[in-house]
N, C-alpha and C positions, 0 to 999 in steps of 0.2 A: 873804230875809225871816226868816229863821232869828235874825236879831243883833236881832230884836225880842223873843223868848224872853228873859226875864231883865232884862227891863227896867223900870225904877219908873215906874208910871202912876199919876196920880191923877185917881179920878172926876168928871167935872163936873155930872152928873145922877142921879137917881134917890134913893133913901132911902140909899146908902152914897156920897151927895155929899162932897166934899173928903176922902175917905177914901183912903189911901197902897194900893195894892196892885203887885203882881207879876204880868207876864205870865208865864204858865208852856205854856200850848200855843195854837197857833193852828187856829182853826176853818175859815177861810175869810179873802178879800180882806177881808172887813168886819169879821169877829167874831173875838173871843179869848178863852182862860180864864182870868181873873185871881183870884189867892187872896192872903190875907195868913199863914197860918197861926192868925189869933185869930177875926176875925169869918167869915171865906171860907175854910175848910179846905183842903187837897190833897185829900181824899176829895170835896168839894163847891164847887169852884168855879163864880166867876161868872161866867157869859156875858156878855162886853160887846160893845158898837158900837164900833169905834175911834173914831167920832164924838164920843162920848160919854166918851171919854178924853184926859185932857191927859199926854200923851207926855214923859217926861225924857230928858233926853240921857244919865244913868247907868244903869246894865248892874249886875247884881250877877252877878258872872264864878262864884261859886259855884252859883249857882240856875242858870245858862245852862249850867254846864258839867255839872252834874248831869242835867238835863232832855235836852241834846243829847246825852248818853253812855248815854241811855236807863237811868238808874239812878233807884232809890227816893227820890221827893223826901217830904222829913219836912217836918212843920210846923213845929219846931224850926230847923229852916233857913232856911223862913221868917220866921219870928219874929224871927231875929238879924238878919238882912238887912235888915228894915224899920229895927230898932234902929240898924243902922249905918248909915242912912239918915238918919235921923232926928238923928242926935250929930254928922253934917258939917253 
């Protein structure tokens, strides 16, 4: 289940619909915490139901490694990861 951390996701519902986020934590089987460094910062991530997310096949290795190593994740790291996804 940890392989989902760092994965890029698109919000399918809510006021943040069609917004790109990165999964930064798992709450339980159906809910995760997402952030992007701009709209949702690391210190105030959005709780989202997995049913309301379109999960992509791409993973931000940098974000995934940072979170799994229990290191502090910065908003700038998320912003850079989102920019790299948008450039690809």
